[in-house]
KOLGU-4560 file (N, C-alpha, C; in nm, 3 decimals, padded with zeros to 5 digits):
<recs>
<n_xx: 07.160 n_yy: 04.506 n_zz: -07.004 ca_xx: 07.277 ca_yy: 04.460 ca_zz: -07.005 c_xx: 07.388 c_yy: 04.567 c_zz: -07.003 mol: A seq: 1 type: UNK>
<n_xx: 07.476 n_yy: 04.607 n_zz: -06.945 ca_xx: 07.557 ca_yy: 04.711 ca_zz: -06.974 c_xx: 07.660 c_yy: 04.672 c_zz: -07.068 mol: A seq: 2 type: UNK>
<n_xx: 07.720 n_yy: 04.812 n_zz: -07.055 ca_xx: 07.824 ca_yy: 04.844 ca_zz: -07.240 c_xx: 07.911 c_yy: 04.673 c_zz: -07.214 mol: A seq: 3 type: UNK>
<n_xx: 07.984 n_yy: 04.670 n_zz: -07.106 ca_xx: 08.097 ca_yy: 04.582 ca_zz: -07.140 c_xx: 08.023 c_yy: 04.465 c_zz: -07.164 mol: A seq: 4 type: UNK>
<n_xx: 07.913 n_yy: 04.404 n_zz: -07.103 ca_xx: 07.874 ca_yy: 04.305 ca_zz: -07.129 c_xx: 07.840 c_yy: 04.252 c_zz: -07.303 mol: A seq: 5 type: UNK>
<n_xx: 07.790 n_yy: 04.392 n_zz: -07.352 ca_xx: 07.725 ca_yy: 04.437 ca_zz: -07.470 c_xx: 07.887 c_yy: 04.388 c_zz: -07.579 mol: A seq: 6 type: UNK>
<n_xx: 08.002 n_yy: 04.453 n_zz: -07.524 ca_xx: 08.112 ca_yy: 04.448 ca_zz: -07.634 c_xx: 08.177 c_yy: 04.243 c_zz: -07.636 mol: A seq: 7 type: UNK>
<n_xx: 08.227 n_yy: 04.206 n_zz: -07.450 ca_xx: 08.161 ca_yy: 04.022 ca_zz: -07.485 c_xx: 08.119 c_yy: 03.972 c_zz: -07.560 mol: A seq: 8 type: UNK>
<n_xx: 08.000 n_yy: 03.988 n_zz: -07.565 ca_xx: 07.875 ca_yy: 03.939 ca_zz: -07.607 c_xx: 07.911 c_yy: 03.918 c_zz: -07.798 mol: A seq: 9 type: UNK>
<n_xx: 07.905 n_yy: 04.052 n_zz: -07.856 ca_xx: 07.999 ca_yy: 04.040 ca_zz: -07.998 c_xx: 08.118 c_yy: 04.015 c_zz: -08.015 mol: A seq: 10 type: UNK>
<n_xx: 08.233 n_yy: 03.964 n_zz: -07.909 ca_xx: 08.298 ca_yy: 03.953 ca_zz: -07.964 c_xx: 08.329 c_yy: 03.804 c_zz: -07.941 mol: A seq: 11 type: UNK>
<n_xx: 08.228 n_yy: 03.713 n_zz: -07.873 ca_xx: 08.224 ca_yy: 03.597 ca_zz: -07.913 c_xx: 08.148 c_yy: 03.615 c_zz: -07.970 mol: A seq: 12 type: UNK>
<n_xx: 08.076 n_yy: 03.677 n_zz: -08.066 ca_xx: 07.991 ca_yy: 03.621 ca_zz: -08.183 c_xx: 08.055 c_yy: 03.671 c_zz: -08.292 mol: A seq: 13 type: UNK>
<n_xx: 08.167 n_yy: 03.725 n_zz: -08.270 ca_xx: 08.282 ca_yy: 03.740 ca_zz: -08.410 c_xx: 08.398 c_yy: 03.653 c_zz: -08.424 mol: A seq: 14 type: UNK>
<n_xx: 08.390 n_yy: 03.615 n_zz: -08.293 ca_xx: 08.522 ca_yy: 03.521 ca_zz: -08.267 c_xx: 08.472 c_yy: 03.346 c_zz: -08.353 mol: A seq: 15 type: UNK>
<n_xx: 08.340 n_yy: 03.341 n_zz: -08.332 ca_xx: 08.249 ca_yy: 03.230 ca_zz: -08.356 c_xx: 08.217 c_yy: 03.268 c_zz: -08.544 mol: A seq: 16 type: UNK>
<n_xx: 08.233 n_yy: 03.321 n_zz: -08.548 ca_xx: 08.225 ca_yy: 03.396 ca_zz: -08.686 c_xx: 08.308 c_yy: 03.349 c_zz: -08.777 mol: A seq: 17 type: UNK>
<n_xx: 08.439 n_yy: 03.382 n_zz: -08.693 ca_xx: 08.539 ca_yy: 03.360 ca_zz: -08.769 c_xx: 08.658 c_yy: 03.226 c_zz: -08.777 mol: A seq: 18 type: UNK>
<n_xx: 08.620 n_yy: 03.178 n_zz: -08.652 ca_xx: 08.614 ca_yy: 03.032 ca_zz: -08.664 c_xx: 08.564 c_yy: 02.935 c_zz: -08.762 mol: A seq: 19 type: UNK>
<n_xx: 08.414 n_yy: 02.973 n_zz: -08.764 ca_xx: 08.331 ca_yy: 02.897 ca_zz: -08.889 c_xx: 08.472 c_yy: 02.908 c_zz: -09.033 mol: A seq: 20 type: UNK>
<n_xx: 08.434 n_yy: 03.023 n_zz: -09.057 ca_xx: 08.516 ca_yy: 03.031 ca_zz: -09.180 c_xx: 08.636 c_yy: 03.019 c_zz: -09.182 mol: A seq: 21 type: UNK>
<n_xx: 08.725 n_yy: 02.994 n_zz: -09.123 ca_xx: 08.867 ca_yy: 02.941 ca_zz: -09.107 c_xx: 08.881 c_yy: 02.817 c_zz: -09.102 mol: A seq: 22 type: UNK>
<n_xx: 08.739 n_yy: 02.716 n_zz: -09.047 ca_xx: 08.710 ca_yy: 02.601 ca_zz: -09.078 c_xx: 08.675 c_yy: 02.550 c_zz: -09.238 mol: A seq: 23 type: UNK>
<n_xx: 08.562 n_yy: 02.622 n_zz: -09.282 ca_xx: 08.540 ca_yy: 02.621 ca_zz: -09.411 c_xx: 08.622 c_yy: 02.631 c_zz: -09.480 mol: A seq: 24 type: UNK>
<n_xx: 08.690 n_yy: 02.662 n_zz: -09.516 ca_xx: 08.841 ca_yy: 02.750 ca_zz: -09.544 c_xx: 08.961 c_yy: 02.628 c_zz: -09.585 mol: A seq: 25 type: UNK>
<n_xx: 08.978 n_yy: 02.553 n_zz: -09.464 ca_xx: 09.078 ca_yy: 02.462 ca_zz: -09.470 c_xx: 08.973 c_yy: 02.332 c_zz: -09.509 mol: A seq: 26 type: UNK>
<n_xx: 08.881 n_yy: 02.358 n_zz: -09.487 ca_xx: 08.775 ca_yy: 02.195 ca_zz: -09.597 c_xx: 08.762 c_yy: 02.250 c_zz: -09.713 mol: A seq: 27 type: UNK>
<n_xx: 08.768 n_yy: 02.364 n_zz: -09.769 ca_xx: 08.788 ca_yy: 02.347 ca_zz: -09.881 c_xx: 08.888 c_yy: 02.344 c_zz: -09.974 mol: A seq: 28 type: UNK>
<n_xx: 09.007 n_yy: 02.395 n_zz: -09.907 ca_xx: 09.140 ca_yy: 02.345 ca_zz: -09.908 c_xx: 09.169 c_yy: 02.192 c_zz: -09.922 mol: A seq: 29 type: UNK>
<n_xx: 09.107 n_yy: 02.122 n_zz: -09.835 ca_xx: 09.155 ca_yy: 01.955 ca_zz: -09.836 c_xx: 09.060 c_yy: 01.861 c_zz: -09.942 mol: A seq: 30 type: UNK>
<n_xx: 08.998 n_yy: 01.965 n_zz: -09.971 ca_xx: 08.897 ca_yy: 01.894 ca_zz: -10.067 c_xx: 08.924 c_yy: 01.925 c_zz: -10.200 mol: A seq: 31 type: UNK>
<n_xx: 09.005 n_yy: 02.023 n_zz: -10.202 ca_xx: 09.067 ca_yy: 02.066 ca_zz: -10.338 c_xx: 09.167 c_yy: 01.948 c_zz: -10.333 mol: A seq: 32 type: UNK>
<n_xx: 09.291 n_yy: 01.976 n_zz: -10.255 ca_xx: 09.377 ca_yy: 01.862 ca_zz: -10.259 c_xx: 09.308 c_yy: 01.700 c_zz: -10.284 mol: A seq: 33 type: UNK>
<n_xx: 09.217 n_yy: 01.629 n_zz: -10.242 ca_xx: 09.180 ca_yy: 01.548 ca_zz: -10.280 c_xx: 09.108 c_yy: 01.521 c_zz: -10.412 mol: A seq: 34 type: UNK>
<n_xx: 09.026 n_yy: 01.631 n_zz: -10.449 ca_xx: 09.008 ca_yy: 01.589 ca_zz: -10.596 c_xx: 09.126 c_yy: 01.644 c_zz: -10.693 mol: A seq: 35 type: UNK>
<n_xx: 09.198 n_yy: 01.723 n_zz: -10.675 ca_xx: 09.362 ca_yy: 01.743 ca_zz: -10.741 c_xx: 09.398 c_yy: 01.579 c_zz: -10.787 mol: A seq: 36 type: UNK>
<n_xx: 09.431 n_yy: 01.563 n_zz: -10.635 ca_xx: 09.494 ca_yy: 01.426 ca_zz: -10.659 c_xx: 09.423 c_yy: 01.259 c_zz: -10.731 mol: A seq: 37 type: UNK>
<n_xx: 09.274 n_yy: 01.313 n_zz: -10.718 ca_xx: 09.222 ca_yy: 01.144 ca_zz: -10.819 c_xx: 09.195 c_yy: 01.203 c_zz: -10.938 mol: A seq: 38 type: UNK>
<n_xx: 09.166 n_yy: 01.327 n_zz: -10.973 ca_xx: 09.180 ca_yy: 01.341 ca_zz: -11.119 c_xx: 09.309 c_yy: 01.343 c_zz: -11.176 mol: A seq: 39 type: UNK>
<n_xx: 09.423 n_yy: 01.395 n_zz: -11.127 ca_xx: 09.553 ca_yy: 01.340 ca_zz: -11.161 c_xx: 09.579 c_yy: 01.242 c_zz: -11.177 mol: A seq: 40 type: UNK>
<n_xx: 09.581 n_yy: 01.147 n_zz: -11.087 ca_xx: 09.579 ca_yy: 01.006 ca_zz: -11.065 c_xx: 09.556 c_yy: 00.966 c_zz: -11.219 mol: A seq: 41 type: UNK>
<n_xx: 09.375 n_yy: 00.942 n_zz: -11.248 ca_xx: 09.248 ca_yy: 00.925 ca_zz: -11.313 c_xx: 09.381 c_yy: 00.942 c_zz: -11.444 mol: A seq: 42 type: UNK>
<n_xx: 09.366 n_yy: 01.084 n_zz: -11.456 ca_xx: 09.451 ca_yy: 01.133 ca_zz: -11.612 c_xx: 09.574 c_yy: 01.016 c_zz: -11.682 mol: A seq: 43 type: UNK>
<n_xx: 09.703 n_yy: 01.012 n_zz: -11.547 ca_xx: 09.764 ca_yy: 00.930 ca_zz: -11.589 c_xx: 09.755 c_yy: 00.807 c_zz: -11.646 mol: A seq: 44 type: UNK>
<n_xx: 09.625 n_yy: 00.746 n_zz: -11.568 ca_xx: 09.587 ca_yy: 00.631 ca_zz: -11.579 c_xx: 09.544 c_yy: 00.585 c_zz: -11.707 mol: A seq: 45 type: UNK>
<n_xx: 09.454 n_yy: 00.711 n_zz: -11.770 ca_xx: 09.439 ca_yy: 00.720 ca_zz: -11.901 c_xx: 09.499 c_yy: 00.730 c_zz: -11.970 mol: A seq: 46 type: UNK>
<n_xx: 09.588 n_yy: 00.823 n_zz: -11.957 ca_xx: 09.685 ca_yy: 00.864 ca_zz: -12.033 c_xx: 09.792 c_yy: 00.673 c_zz: -12.074 mol: A seq: 47 type: UNK>
<n_xx: 09.813 n_yy: 00.663 n_zz: -11.969 ca_xx: 09.896 ca_yy: 00.487 ca_zz: -11.949 c_xx: 09.807 c_yy: 00.416 c_zz: -12.047 mol: A seq: 48 type: UNK>
<n_xx: 09.733 n_yy: 00.393 n_zz: -12.056 ca_xx: 09.616 ca_yy: 00.330 ca_zz: -12.096 c_xx: 09.700 c_yy: 00.342 c_zz: -12.277 mol: A seq: 49 type: UNK>
<n_xx: 09.638 n_yy: 00.452 n_zz: -12.324 ca_xx: 09.694 ca_yy: 00.530 ca_zz: -12.452 c_xx: 09.764 c_yy: 00.517 c_zz: -12.515 mol: A seq: 50 type: UNK>
<n_xx: 09.865 n_yy: 00.500 n_zz: -12.454 ca_xx: 10.024 ca_yy: 00.524 ca_zz: -12.497 c_xx: 10.054 c_yy: 00.389 c_zz: -12.495 mol: A seq: 51 type: UNK>
<n_xx: 09.979 n_yy: 00.309 n_zz: -12.440 ca_xx: 10.068 ca_yy: 00.154 ca_zz: -12.422 c_xx: 10.069 c_yy: 00.074 c_zz: -12.555 mol: A seq: 52 type: UNK>
<n_xx: 10.178 n_yy: 00.003 n_zz: -12.627 ca_xx: 10.162 ca_yy: -00.017 ca_zz: -12.747 c_xx: 10.108 c_yy: -00.195 c_zz: -12.736 mol: A seq: 53 type: UNK>
<n_xx: 10.035 n_yy: -00.152 n_zz: -12.826 ca_xx: 09.993 ca_yy: -00.350 ca_zz: -12.844 c_xx: 10.075 c_yy: -00.435 c_zz: -12.927 mol: A seq: 54 type: UNK>
<n_xx: 10.103 n_yy: -00.534 n_zz: -12.858 ca_xx: 10.201 ca_yy: -00.631 ca_zz: -12.994 c_xx: 10.077 c_yy: -00.744 c_zz: -13.036 mol: A seq: 55 type: UNK>
<n_xx: 10.127 n_yy: -00.759 n_zz: -13.193 ca_xx: 10.032 ca_yy: -00.845 ca_zz: -13.252 c_xx: 10.056 c_yy: -00.934 c_zz: -13.253 mol: A seq: 56 type: UNK>
<n_xx: 09.945 n_yy: -01.047 n_zz: -13.227 ca_xx: 10.002 ca_yy: -01.194 ca_zz: -13.171 c_xx: 10.052 c_yy: -01.228 c_zz: -13.354 mol: A seq: 57 type: UNK>
<n_xx: 10.114 n_yy: -01.339 n_zz: -13.355 ca_xx: 10.148 ca_yy: -01.399 ca_zz: -13.457 c_xx: 10.100 c_yy: -01.402 c_zz: -13.588 mol: A seq: 58 type: UNK>
<n_xx: 09.976 n_yy: -01.441 n_zz: -13.531 ca_xx: 09.875 ca_yy: -01.480 ca_zz: -13.643 c_xx: 09.844 c_yy: -01.319 c_zz: -13.725 mol: A seq: 59 type: UNK>
<n_xx: 09.821 n_yy: -01.262 n_zz: -13.652 ca_xx: 09.781 ca_yy: -01.120 ca_zz: -13.677 c_xx: 09.880 c_yy: -01.086 c_zz: -13.758 mol: A seq: 60 type: UNK>
<n_xx: 10.017 n_yy: -01.121 n_zz: -13.745 ca_xx: 10.189 ca_yy: -01.048 ca_zz: -13.841 c_xx: 10.081 c_yy: -01.089 c_zz: -13.973 mol: A seq: 61 type: UNK>
<n_xx: 10.086 n_yy: -01.179 n_zz: -13.945 ca_xx: 10.031 ca_yy: -01.264 ca_zz: -14.167 c_xx: 09.985 c_yy: -01.180 c_zz: -14.197 mol: A seq: 62 type: UNK>
<n_xx: 09.825 n_yy: -01.158 n_zz: -14.102 ca_xx: 09.774 ca_yy: -01.059 ca_zz: -14.198 c_xx: 09.793 c_yy: -00.913 c_zz: -14.257 mol: A seq: 63 type: UNK>
<n_xx: 09.902 n_yy: -00.889 n_zz: -14.163 ca_xx: 09.934 ca_yy: -00.767 ca_zz: -14.176 c_xx: 09.970 c_yy: -00.699 c_zz: -14.297 mol: A seq: 64 type: UNK>
<n_xx: 09.935 n_yy: -00.598 n_zz: -14.363 ca_xx: 09.980 ca_yy: -00.534 ca_zz: -14.521 c_xx: 10.051 c_yy: -00.415 c_zz: -14.465 mol: A seq: 65 type: UNK>
<n_xx: 10.201 n_yy: -00.448 n_zz: -14.514 ca_xx: 10.238 ca_yy: -00.291 ca_zz: -14.529 c_xx: 10.239 c_yy: -00.150 c_zz: -14.623 mol: A seq: 66 type: UNK>
<n_xx: 10.210 n_yy: -00.081 n_zz: -14.601 ca_xx: 10.244 ca_yy: 00.004 ca_zz: -14.667 c_xx: 10.305 c_yy: 00.069 c_zz: -14.740 mol: A seq: 67 type: UNK>
<n_xx: 10.341 n_yy: 00.059 n_zz: -14.864 ca_xx: 10.499 ca_yy: 00.048 ca_zz: -14.917 c_xx: 10.490 c_yy: 00.223 c_zz: -15.000 mol: A seq: 68 type: UNK>
<n_xx: 10.343 n_yy: 00.275 n_zz: -15.022 ca_xx: 10.350 ca_yy: 00.435 ca_zz: -15.158 c_xx: 10.365 c_yy: 00.495 c_zz: -15.050 mol: A seq: 69 type: UNK>
<n_xx: 10.410 n_yy: 00.552 n_zz: -15.024 ca_xx: 10.513 ca_yy: 00.669 ca_zz: -14.942 c_xx: 10.538 c_yy: 00.741 c_zz: -15.031 mol: A seq: 70 type: UNK>
<n_xx: 10.550 n_yy: 00.890 n_zz: -14.984 ca_xx: 10.624 ca_yy: 00.993 ca_zz: -15.098 c_xx: 10.745 c_yy: 01.086 c_zz: -15.012 mol: A seq: 71 type: UNK>
<n_xx: 10.822 n_yy: 01.060 n_zz: -15.099 ca_xx: 10.911 ca_yy: 01.081 ca_zz: -15.065 c_xx: 10.958 c_yy: 01.261 c_zz: -15.051 mol: A seq: 72 type: UNK>
<n_xx: 10.975 n_yy: 01.250 n_zz: -14.928 ca_xx: 10.975 ca_yy: 01.358 ca_zz: -14.858 c_xx: 11.062 c_yy: 01.432 c_zz: -14.841 mol: A seq: 73 type: UNK>
<n_xx: 11.176 n_yy: 01.368 n_zz: -14.822 ca_xx: 11.348 ca_yy: 01.410 ca_zz: -14.789 c_xx: 11.427 c_yy: 01.301 c_zz: -14.668 mol: A seq: 74 type: UNK>
<n_xx: 11.289 n_yy: 01.323 n_zz: -14.600 ca_xx: 11.377 ca_yy: 01.217 ca_zz: -14.441 c_xx: 11.270 c_yy: 01.133 c_zz: -14.451 mol: A seq: 75 type: UNK>
<n_xx: 11.240 n_yy: 01.044 n_zz: -14.362 ca_xx: 11.177 ca_yy: 00.978 ca_zz: -14.295 c_xx: 11.246 c_yy: 00.913 c_zz: -14.160 mol: A seq: 76 type: UNK>
<n_xx: 11.120 n_yy: 00.906 n_zz: -14.096 ca_xx: 11.133 ca_yy: 00.829 ca_zz: -13.946 c_xx: 11.133 c_yy: 00.660 c_zz: -13.954 mol: A seq: 77 type: UNK>
<n_xx: 11.106 n_yy: 00.602 n_zz: -14.076 ca_xx: 11.093 ca_yy: 00.463 ca_zz: -14.085 c_xx: 10.927 c_yy: 00.415 c_zz: -14.158 mol: A seq: 78 type: UNK>
<n_xx: 10.873 n_yy: 00.335 n_zz: -14.141 ca_xx: 10.774 ca_yy: 00.311 ca_zz: -14.267 c_xx: 10.677 c_yy: 00.284 c_zz: -14.104 mol: A seq: 79 type: UNK>
<n_xx: 10.570 n_yy: 00.328 n_zz: -14.138 ca_xx: 10.449 ca_yy: 00.327 ca_zz: -14.085 c_xx: 10.340 c_yy: 00.243 c_zz: -14.151 mol: A seq: 80 type: UNK>
<n_xx: 10.257 n_yy: 00.159 n_zz: -14.047 ca_xx: 10.207 ca_yy: 00.048 ca_zz: -14.114 c_xx: 10.070 c_yy: 00.080 c_zz: -14.081 mol: A seq: 81 type: UNK>
<n_xx: 09.957 n_yy: 00.083 n_zz: -14.156 ca_xx: 09.824 ca_yy: 00.123 ca_zz: -14.119 c_xx: 09.755 c_yy: 00.033 c_zz: -14.155 mol: A seq: 82 type: UNK>
<n_xx: 09.682 n_yy: -00.046 n_zz: -14.026 ca_xx: 09.595 ca_yy: -00.172 ca_zz: -14.053 c_xx: 09.417 c_yy: -00.113 c_zz: -14.028 mol: A seq: 83 type: UNK>
<n_xx: 09.300 n_yy: -00.110 n_zz: -14.121 ca_xx: 09.197 ca_yy: -00.063 ca_zz: -14.105 c_xx: 09.165 c_yy: 00.079 c_zz: -14.142 mol: A seq: 84 type: UNK>
<n_xx: 09.314 n_yy: 00.127 n_zz: -14.117 ca_xx: 09.266 ca_yy: 00.274 ca_zz: -14.123 c_xx: 09.326 c_yy: 00.395 c_zz: -14.219 mol: A seq: 85 type: UNK>
<n_xx: 09.226 n_yy: 00.454 n_zz: -14.307 ca_xx: 09.280 ca_yy: 00.535 ca_zz: -14.381 c_xx: 09.363 c_yy: 00.661 c_zz: -14.351 mol: A seq: 86 type: UNK>
<n_xx: 09.428 n_yy: 00.670 n_zz: -14.485 ca_xx: 09.587 ca_yy: 00.799 ca_zz: -14.437 c_xx: 09.481 c_yy: 00.936 c_zz: -14.347 mol: A seq: 87 type: UNK>
<n_xx: 09.380 n_yy: 00.982 n_zz: -14.397 ca_xx: 09.367 ca_yy: 01.105 ca_zz: -14.283 c_xx: 09.324 c_yy: 01.089 c_zz: -14.189 mol: A seq: 88 type: UNK>
<n_xx: 09.211 n_yy: 00.926 n_zz: -14.122 ca_xx: 09.274 ca_yy: 00.949 ca_zz: -13.954 c_xx: 09.376 c_yy: 00.915 c_zz: -13.906 mol: A seq: 89 type: UNK>
<n_xx: 09.495 n_yy: 00.823 n_zz: -14.029 ca_xx: 09.611 ca_yy: 00.838 ca_zz: -13.954 c_xx: 09.693 c_yy: 00.963 c_zz: -13.881 mol: A seq: 90 type: UNK>
<n_xx: 09.680 n_yy: 01.079 n_zz: -14.022 ca_xx: 09.703 ca_yy: 01.164 ca_zz: -14.005 c_xx: 09.634 c_yy: 01.209 c_zz: -13.860 mol: A seq: 91 type: UNK>
<n_xx: 09.571 n_yy: 01.218 n_zz: -13.852 ca_xx: 09.461 ca_yy: 01.303 ca_zz: -13.676 c_xx: 09.527 c_yy: 01.262 c_zz: -13.608 mol: A seq: 92 type: UNK>
<n_xx: 09.475 n_yy: 01.119 n_zz: -13.589 ca_xx: 09.526 ca_yy: 01.046 ca_zz: -13.474 c_xx: 09.692 c_yy: 01.097 c_zz: -13.426 mol: A seq: 93 type: UNK>
<n_xx: 09.779 n_yy: 01.096 n_zz: -13.548 ca_xx: 09.949 ca_yy: 01.121 ca_zz: -13.500 c_xx: 09.923 c_yy: 01.301 c_zz: -13.462 mol: A seq: 94 type: UNK>
<n_xx: 09.867 n_yy: 01.386 n_zz: -13.506 ca_xx: 09.810 ca_yy: 01.563 ca_zz: -13.468 c_xx: 09.795 c_yy: 01.538 c_zz: -13.302 mol: A seq: 95 type: UNK>
<n_xx: 09.698 n_yy: 01.442 n_zz: -13.345 ca_xx: 09.610 ca_yy: 01.488 ca_zz: -13.197 c_xx: 09.763 c_yy: 01.363 c_zz: -13.074 mol: A seq: 96 type: UNK>
<n_xx: 09.820 n_yy: 01.298 n_zz: -13.082 ca_xx: 09.940 ca_yy: 01.234 ca_zz: -12.981 c_xx: 09.997 c_yy: 01.350 c_zz: -12.970 mol: A seq: 97 type: UNK>
<n_xx: 10.045 n_yy: 01.357 n_zz: -13.108 ca_xx: 10.176 ca_yy: 01.516 ca_zz: -13.094 c_xx: 10.139 c_yy: 01.620 c_zz: -12.977 mol: A seq: 98 type: UNK>
<n_xx: 10.034 n_yy: 01.633 n_zz: -12.992 ca_xx: 09.966 ca_yy: 01.768 ca_zz: -12.954 c_xx: 09.941 c_yy: 01.724 c_zz: -12.805 mol: A seq: 99 type: UNK>
<n_xx: 09.870 n_yy: 01.612 n_zz: -12.729 ca_xx: 09.844 ca_yy: 01.583 ca_zz: -12.584 c_xx: 09.977 c_yy: 01.609 c_zz: -12.542 mol: A seq: 100 type: UNK>
<n_xx: 10.099 n_yy: 01.494 n_zz: -12.650 ca_xx: 10.217 ca_yy: 01.472 ca_zz: -12.557 c_xx: 10.274 c_yy: 01.592 c_zz: -12.552 mol: A seq: 101 type: UNK>
<n_xx: 10.276 n_yy: 01.684 n_zz: -12.614 ca_xx: 10.318 ca_yy: 01.754 ca_zz: -12.661 c_xx: 10.468 c_yy: 01.780 c_zz: -12.685 mol: A seq: 102 type: UNK>
<n_xx: 10.491 n_yy: 01.683 n_zz: -12.748 ca_xx: 10.589 ca_yy: 01.689 ca_zz: -12.842 c_xx: 10.595 c_yy: 01.651 c_zz: -13.007 mol: A seq: 103 type: UNK>
<n_xx: 10.695 n_yy: 01.772 n_zz: -13.064 ca_xx: 10.680 ca_yy: 01.794 ca_zz: -13.221 c_xx: 10.660 c_yy: 01.627 c_zz: -13.299 mol: A seq: 104 type: UNK>
<n_xx: 10.518 n_yy: 01.680 n_zz: -13.424 ca_xx: 10.587 ca_yy: 01.538 ca_zz: -13.449 c_xx: 10.662 c_yy: 01.469 c_zz: -13.539 mol: A seq: 105 type: UNK>
<n_xx: 10.761 n_yy: 01.630 n_zz: -13.569 ca_xx: 10.935 ca_yy: 01.531 ca_zz: -13.596 c_xx: 10.987 c_yy: 01.510 c_zz: -13.516 mol: A seq: 106 type: UNK>
<n_xx: 10.922 n_yy: 01.490 n_zz: -13.443 ca_xx: 11.064 ca_yy: 01.384 ca_zz: -13.316 c_xx: 10.978 c_yy: 01.220 c_zz: -13.255 mol: A seq: 107 type: UNK>
<n_xx: 10.868 n_yy: 01.243 n_zz: -13.344 ca_xx: 10.798 ca_yy: 01.107 ca_zz: -13.307 c_xx: 10.787 c_yy: 01.021 c_zz: -13.398 mol: A seq: 108 type: UNK>
<n_xx: 10.778 n_yy: 00.925 n_zz: -13.381 ca_xx: 10.790 ca_yy: 00.793 ca_zz: -13.455 c_xx: 10.684 c_yy: 00.624 c_zz: -13.447 mol: A seq: 109 type: UNK>
<n_xx: 10.595 n_yy: 00.684 n_zz: -13.545 ca_xx: 10.482 ca_yy: 00.589 ca_zz: -13.557 c_xx: 10.552 c_yy: 00.471 c_zz: -13.603 mol: A seq: 110 type: UNK>
<n_xx: 10.498 n_yy: 00.337 n_zz: -13.559 ca_xx: 10.560 ca_yy: 00.170 ca_zz: -13.611 c_xx: 10.389 c_yy: 00.147 c_zz: -13.687 mol: A seq: 111 type: UNK>
<n_xx: 10.298 n_yy: 00.145 n_zz: -13.612 ca_xx: 10.226 ca_yy: 00.082 ca_zz: -13.636 c_xx: 10.069 c_yy: 00.205 c_zz: -13.573 mol: A seq: 112 type: UNK>
<n_xx: 09.953 n_yy: 00.185 n_zz: -13.680 ca_xx: 09.817 ca_yy: 00.257 ca_zz: -13.641 c_xx: 09.702 c_yy: 00.157 c_zz: -13.675 mol: A seq: 113 type: UNK>
<n_xx: 09.640 n_yy: 00.065 n_zz: -13.572 ca_xx: 09.515 ca_yy: -00.042 ca_zz: -13.610 c_xx: 09.452 c_yy: 00.005 c_zz: -13.596 mol: A seq: 114 type: UNK>
<n_xx: 09.311 n_yy: -00.042 n_zz: -13.658 ca_xx: 09.229 ca_yy: 00.012 ca_zz: -13.597 c_xx: 09.168 c_yy: -00.116 c_zz: -13.491 mol: A seq: 115 type: UNK>
<n_xx: 09.093 n_yy: -00.050 n_zz: -13.377 ca_xx: 09.004 ca_yy: -00.163 ca_zz: -13.266 c_xx: 08.925 c_yy: -00.182 c_zz: -13.315 mol: A seq: 116 type: UNK>
<n_xx: 08.829 n_yy: -00.264 n_zz: -13.290 ca_xx: 08.705 ca_yy: -00.298 ca_zz: -13.361 c_xx: 08.589 c_yy: -00.261 c_zz: -13.181 mol: A seq: 117 type: UNK>
</recs>
């Protein structure tokens, strides 16, 4: 084998390796886009499920008890109904919603927090 033949064989080998690396890189980028889209749509679907409001049935409205023993802190965004939830758990739920939605707690208005069995 001459020097010219050896150079041609090595150039073909290098080009095959680089072509395979380029194909693998494109495949990884495509997979990243697909998985990112799936994860993003799943996250938004879960978020929409957790943020949907539940409208109580008329029978449940009659069973609801309204909390009136609120502490006067100077301002209020309205009344909060706690159904089957203690105040500590309700405070944690409100803090989590505020953190996950990145909306300050002072700008959120909660109407009702109900325990679901």
